[in-house]
C-alpha positions in Angstrom: 79.2 64.3 63.9 77.8 64.0 67.4 81.3 64.3 69.1 82.1 67.5 67.1 79.1 69.2 68.4 79.7 68.1 72.0 83.4 69.3 71.7 82.2 72.6 70.2 79.9 73.3 73.2 82.5 72.0 75.7 85.1 74.7 74.3 82.4 77.2 74.2 81.6 76.6 78.0 85.5 76.6 78.6 86.0 79.8 76.8 83.2 81.6 78.6 84.4 80.3 81.9 87.8 81.6 81.6 86.3 85.0 80.6 84.0 84.8 83.5 86.8 83.9 86.0 88.8 86.6 84.7 86.3 89.1 85.1 85.2 88.0 88.5 88.9 88.1 89.8 89.6 91.6 88.3 86.3 92.9 90.0 87.6 91.4 93.2 91.1 92.9 92.9 89.9 96.4 91.8 87.3 96.6 94.5 90.0 95.7 97.2 88.4 92.5 98.1 91.4 90.6 97.1 95.0 91.7 97.0 96.8 91.7 93.7 99.3 88.9 93.3 102.7 90.2 94.3 104.5 90.0 91.2 106.7 93.1 92.2 107.7 93.7 95.7 110.5 96.3 96.9 112.0 95.7 100.2 112.3 98.3 102.9 116.1 98.5 102.0 116.7 101.4 99.5 120.4 101.3 99.6 121.0 104.2 102.2 122.9 101.6 104.6 126.0 101.7 102.5 126.1 105.5 102.8 125.5 105.5 106.3 128.3 103.2 107.2 130.7 105.8 106.0 132.9 107.2 108.8 132.1 110.7 108.9 135.2 111.7 110.7 137.4 110.4 107.7 135.5 112.7 105.3 136.4 116.2 104.5 133.8 119.0 104.7 133.0 119.0 101.2 132.4 115.1 101.2 130.3 115.5 104.3 128.3 118.1 102.5 127.7 115.9 99.6 126.9 113.0 101.8 124.5 115.0 103.6 122.7 116.3 100.4 122.5 112.9 99.0 120.9 111.4 102.1 118.3 114.2 102.1 117.5 113.8 98.4 117.0 110.1 99.0 114.8 110.7 102.0 112.9 113.2 100.0 112.3 110.9 96.9 111.5 108.0 99.4 108.8 110.0 101.0 107.6 111.4 97.6 107.2 107.8 96.0 107.0 105.2 98.6 108.4 101.9 97.3 105.3 100.1 98.4 102.9 102.2 96.3 105.2 101.8 93.3 104.9 98.2 93.7 101.2 98.1 94.1 101.1 100.2 90.7 103.2 97.7 89.0 101.0 94.8 90.5 98.1 96.4 89.0 99.3 97.0 85.6 100.8 93.2 85.5 97.5 92.0 86.6 95.7 94.0 84.1 98.0 92.7 81.4 97.3 89.2 82.4 93.5 89.7 82.7 93.5 91.1 79.1 95.3 88.0 77.9 93.0 85.8 79.7 90.0 87.3 78.3 91.5 87.3 74.8 92.3 83.5 75.1 89.0 82.7 76.3 87.5 84.4 73.6 89.5 82.6 71.2 88.6 79.1 72.7 85.0 80.1 72.6 85.4 81.2 69.0 86.8 77.8 67.9 83.7 76.2 69.9 81.4 78.2 67.8 83.0 77.3 64.6 83.0 73.6 65.4 79.2 73.8 66.3 78.4 75.5 63.2 
């Protein structure tokens, strides 16, 4: 009987510690005191090297115009939505999902501890 109560209090403490750690980490991440874990990372290469390697002299005027329009569109989109900002947003979403899971897991562990105690 004594071991069940000790185990219940231990599980309650572990569950509350998991919740506390998750809330503290989330606070640090969202107040910019710590960086989000880099789950997503987009490099500087956005696929423009292939189109730049084409020989412009071998293309006809229409193909050159299409190539120029394609490059201009890629540059405009890259300036509008920088890859690093998209990666930051995705990392924030991934952290939020992980934090929600950890809070739920901590709640369930603490709930088991409370059921054992009572």
